[in-house]
SEGU-89409 format. One record per residue (C-alpha): residue in one letter; x, y, z; residue number from 0. Coordinates in steps of 0.2 Angstrom, whole numbers, plus 5000, padded with zeros to 4 digits. Example, Ala and Ser with C-alpha at 12.3 -4.5 7.8 and 13.67 -1.06 7.14 Angstrom:
2
SITE r    X    Y    Z   k
SITE a 5062 4978 5039   0
SITE s 5068 4995 5036   1
This chain:
296
SITE r    X    Y    Z   k
SITE m 4588 5603 5718   0
SITE y 4586 5589 5708   1
SITE k 4595 5600 5692   2
SITE q 4610 5601 5702   3
SITE q 4610 5583 5708   4
SITE d 4610 5581 5689   5
SITE r 4623 5593 5686   6
SITE n 4636 5587 5699   7
SITE i 4634 5568 5693   8
SITE r 4637 5572 5673   9
SITE k 4650 5588 5680  10
SITE t 4659 5571 5689  11
SITE w 4659 5559 5675  12
SITE l 4666 5573 5662  13
SITE l 4682 5575 5674  14
SITE m 4683 5558 5677  15
SITE l 4682 5554 5656  16
SITE t 4694 5569 5654  17
SITE f 4709 5563 5667  18
SITE f 4707 5545 5659  19
SITE i 4709 5550 5640  20
SITE v 4724 5563 5648  21
SITE v 4731 5549 5655  22
SITE i 4731 5538 5640  23
SITE g 4737 5551 5629  24
SITE v 4750 5555 5638  25
SITE g 4755 5537 5638  26
SITE w 4754 5537 5622  27
SITE a 4766 5548 5619  28
SITE f 4778 5539 5630  29
SITE s 4776 5523 5622  30
SITE y 4779 5532 5605  31
SITE l 4797 5540 5611  32
SITE f 4802 5525 5619  33
SITE n 4796 5513 5607  34
SITE s 4787 5504 5622  35
SITE p 4768 5499 5619  36
SITE v 4769 5493 5635  37
SITE i 4769 5511 5642  38
SITE l 4753 5516 5636  39
SITE w 4745 5499 5644  40
SITE i 4752 5504 5660  41
SITE a 4745 5521 5658  42
SITE v 4727 5514 5652  43
SITE g 4728 5504 5669  44
SITE f 4732 5517 5678  45
SITE s 4721 5529 5672  46
SITE i 4706 5516 5677  47
SITE l 4714 5513 5696  48
SITE m 4712 5531 5698  49
SITE n 4695 5534 5693  50
SITE v 4692 5519 5703  51
SITE g 4700 5524 5717  52
SITE a 4693 5543 5717  53
SITE y 4676 5537 5716  54
SITE w 4677 5524 5730  55
SITE y 4689 5527 5742  56
SITE s 4693 5549 5741  57
SITE d 4682 5552 5756  58
SITE k 4695 5540 5765  59
SITE i 4710 5550 5756  60
SITE v 4701 5567 5761  61
SITE l 4699 5560 5780  62
SITE r 4715 5556 5781  63
SITE m 4723 5570 5776  64
SITE s 4713 5581 5786  65
SITE g 4714 5570 5801  66
SITE a 4698 5569 5806  67
SITE k 4695 5557 5817  68
SITE a 4677 5545 5819  69
SITE v 4665 5551 5835  70
SITE a 4652 5543 5842  71
SITE r 4636 5549 5851  72
SITE r 4641 5550 5869  73
SITE e 4658 5559 5864  74
SITE h 4647 5573 5858  75
SITE k 4628 5573 5863  76
SITE e 4625 5589 5856  77
SITE l 4633 5591 5839  78
SITE w 4625 5574 5837  79
SITE n 4607 5578 5841  80
SITE i 4610 5592 5829  81
SITE v 4615 5583 5814  82
SITE e 4601 5567 5819  83
SITE n 4588 5581 5818  84
SITE l 4592 5591 5804  85
SITE s 4595 5576 5794  86
SITE i 4579 5568 5798  87
SITE t 4571 5585 5791  88
SITE a 4582 5586 5775  89
SITE g 4576 5568 5774  90
SITE l 4594 5559 5771  91
SITE p 4602 5546 5780  92
SITE m 4612 5550 5796  93
SITE p 4632 5554 5791  94
SITE k 4646 5548 5798  95
SITE l 4652 5560 5809  96
SITE y 4670 5566 5812  97
SITE i 4681 5577 5824  98
SITE i 4697 5588 5819  99
SITE g 4707 5593 5832 100
SITE d 4711 5612 5826 101
SITE s 4707 5628 5836 102
SITE a 4703 5634 5818 103
SITE p 4684 5635 5815 104
SITE n 4678 5624 5799 105
SITE a 4669 5611 5793 106
SITE f 4665 5599 5777 107
SITE a 4656 5584 5769 108
SITE t 4662 5572 5759 109
SITE g 4656 5554 5752 110
SITE r 4652 5546 5735 111
SITE d 4632 5547 5739 112
SITE e 4621 5552 5753 113
SITE k 4622 5533 5761 114
SITE h 4642 5536 5762 115
SITE a 4641 5552 5769 116
SITE v 4651 5561 5782 117
SITE v 4652 5577 5790 118
SITE a 4666 5585 5799 119
SITE v 4670 5598 5813 120
SITE t 4684 5604 5819 121
SITE t 4685 5607 5839 122
SITE g 4689 5627 5837 123
SITE l 4671 5626 5828 124
SITE l 4663 5619 5841 125
SITE s 4669 5631 5855 126
SITE m 4668 5647 5844 127
SITE l 4648 5644 5840 128
SITE n 4631 5643 5848 129
SITE r 4618 5630 5846 130
SITE t 4609 5640 5833 131
SITE e 4626 5644 5821 132
SITE l 4630 5627 5823 133
SITE e 4614 5621 5816 134
SITE g 4616 5634 5800 135
SITE v 4634 5625 5798 136
SITE i 4627 5608 5799 137
SITE a 4613 5613 5789 138
SITE h 4625 5622 5775 139
SITE e 4634 5604 5774 140
SITE l 4619 5592 5773 141
SITE s 4614 5603 5758 142
SITE h 4630 5598 5750 143
SITE i 4625 5582 5751 144
SITE q 4608 5582 5746 145
SITE n 4612 5593 5732 146
SITE r 4627 5581 5726 147
SITE d 4640 5593 5730 148
SITE m 4652 5582 5737 149
SITE l 4655 5570 5725 150
SITE v 4663 5581 5710 151
SITE m 4672 5590 5726 152
SITE t 4680 5574 5732 153
SITE v 4683 5568 5716 154
SITE v 4690 5584 5711 155
SITE v 4704 5583 5727 156
SITE v 4713 5562 5721 157
SITE l 4714 5571 5704 158
SITE i 4721 5588 5708 159
SITE g 4734 5578 5718 160
SITE f 4740 5565 5703 161
SITE v 4743 5582 5692 162
SITE v 4755 5586 5705 163
SITE l 4762 5570 5704 164
SITE l 4763 5570 5687 165
SITE s 4774 5587 5688 166
SITE d 4784 5581 5703 167
SITE f 4788 5566 5691 168
SITE f 4792 5575 5675 169
SITE l 4804 5586 5685 170
SITE r 4813 5572 5692 171
SITE m 4816 5563 5676 172
SITE s 4821 5578 5668 173
SITE l 4834 5584 5683 174
SITE f 4842 5570 5687 175
SITE g 4843 5561 5669 176
SITE h 4832 5546 5671 177
SITE a 4826 5546 5653 178
SITE p 4829 5531 5646 179
SITE a 4834 5529 5628 180
SITE a 4819 5536 5616 181
SITE r 4818 5534 5598 182
SITE g 4830 5552 5592 183
SITE g 4843 5549 5605 184
SITE d 4846 5552 5623 185
SITE d 4848 5572 5621 186
SITE r 4828 5574 5611 187
SITE m 4820 5565 5627 188
SITE r 4829 5574 5639 189
SITE i 4825 5592 5630 190
SITE v 4807 5586 5629 191
SITE m 4807 5579 5649 192
SITE i 4815 5596 5655 193
SITE i 4802 5607 5642 194
SITE a 4787 5593 5650 195
SITE g 4793 5596 5668 196
SITE f 4795 5614 5670 197
SITE a 4779 5617 5660 198
SITE l 4769 5605 5672 199
SITE a 4777 5612 5687 200
SITE i 4772 5629 5682 201
SITE l 4756 5624 5677 202
SITE a 4749 5611 5689 203
SITE p 4744 5623 5704 204
SITE i 4734 5634 5691 205
SITE i 4728 5617 5682 206
SITE a 4722 5611 5700 207
SITE r 4714 5629 5705 208
SITE l 4704 5629 5688 209
SITE i 4699 5612 5691 210
SITE q 4691 5620 5709 211
SITE l 4684 5636 5701 212
SITE a 4677 5622 5688 213
SITE i 4664 5616 5700 214
SITE s 4659 5634 5703 215
SITE r 4659 5645 5717 216
SITE k 4636 5645 5715 217
SITE r 4637 5628 5724 218
SITE e 4641 5640 5740 219
SITE f 4627 5651 5740 220
SITE l 4616 5636 5734 221
SITE a 4620 5628 5750 222
SITE d 4619 5642 5761 223
SITE a 4603 5645 5754 224
SITE s 4595 5628 5756 225
SITE g 4602 5628 5770 226
SITE a 4595 5643 5778 227
SITE l 4578 5634 5770 228
SITE l 4580 5620 5781 229
SITE t 4584 5627 5799 230
SITE r 4571 5642 5795 231
SITE y 4583 5653 5803 232
SITE p 4594 5661 5790 233
SITE e 4604 5673 5805 234
SITE g 4611 5656 5814 235
SITE l 4621 5653 5795 236
SITE a 4625 5670 5793 237
SITE s 4635 5673 5811 238
SITE a 4641 5660 5810 239
SITE l 4651 5665 5792 240
SITE e 4655 5681 5799 241
SITE k 4662 5673 5815 242
SITE i 4672 5658 5806 243
SITE s 4679 5673 5794 244
SITE s 4685 5683 5809 245
SITE y 4697 5669 5813 246
SITE k 4714 5675 5802 247
SITE k 4725 5659 5806 248
SITE p 4727 5644 5796 249
SITE m 4721 5628 5800 250
SITE q 4735 5613 5805 251
SITE k 4734 5603 5789 252
SITE a 4726 5616 5778 253
SITE n 4732 5609 5759 254
SITE h 4725 5618 5741 255
SITE a 4721 5603 5736 256
SITE t 4705 5599 5749 257
SITE a 4702 5619 5750 258
SITE h 4687 5620 5741 259
SITE l 4678 5606 5752 260
SITE f 4677 5616 5767 261
SITE i 4665 5631 5771 262
SITE s 4676 5643 5774 263
SITE s 4695 5644 5765 264
SITE p 4704 5632 5778 265
SITE f 4719 5646 5776 266
SITE g 4710 5659 5785 267
SITE g 4703 5676 5780 268
SITE q 4704 5677 5762 269
SITE s 4703 5696 5756 270
SITE a 4691 5698 5741 271
SITE r 4703 5715 5735 272
SITE g 4708 5713 5715 273
SITE f 4700 5705 5702 274
SITE l 4713 5692 5703 275
SITE n 4710 5688 5720 276
SITE k 4691 5686 5720 277
SITE l 4693 5677 5702 278
SITE f 4705 5662 5711 279
SITE m 4698 5660 5730 280
SITE t 4688 5644 5731 281
SITE h 4674 5652 5740 282
SITE p 4665 5670 5739 283
SITE p 4666 5683 5749 284
SITE v 4660 5680 5767 285
SITE s 4652 5697 5765 286
SITE d 4643 5693 5749 287
SITE r 4637 5675 5756 288
SITE v 4631 5684 5775 289
SITE k 4621 5700 5763 290
SITE a 4613 5686 5751 291
SITE l 4606 5675 5769 292
SITE r 4601 5694 5777 293
SITE s 4592 5699 5762 294
SITE a 4582 5682 5761 295
């Protein structure tokens, strides 16, 4: 567990450093083309702000994107008691509880560390699962918190969002001819912007998905195993995963940037057929996860 925590912390810093270098590189290129050093300083300042924001505020961004609302003990006593009891068993502080008003059964954990952790579940999850199944899901999410999975997973959301915004910026600049005069003349700059815009537009979704996959689907197997160890009842989580995967409709606010945070794909049942489908899935096939739990 401690090795996994250290690995995820290192991975977070690596992602943030890579982001910093890429943004500065883009800023330097544009400062050279536009013959304006100010652009480089803007890129440095922007990359620093984005990294700080990704670390400190990404959990709030994720909660807002998912439409989650904070709840008190009196509103959902059974859920609160389950989270509180399992947190004590795991030796974790009680995370804040949030509810997402959505009929699709799902859940996720977010936050930068154990003291600022959040667990969110959908109303569909609460209505579909029995107590032992719900305990299995909560134990899975608490395992993500304990393993520090949520830190790297949540930071990725903000950085992926920037990749998408960058591609949109390039496209708008190139298609609508808003690029200022640069070295080599307007024609040269326009060609550069068009090429960069279309390249980013094509590559942005791929880059975003590859960053998600860099986190590794193995973290779900690890969280499943840790969660089963926490409840001492693997069948609870296995049964919960089967019920969750049987629901084929997507969540109302399903988003590719946050898909990897959830215990199951927010876009409904994923097909595991074909090498490419498996390669670009944000979660391992449920059948493999259930098999691993029941063979433990």
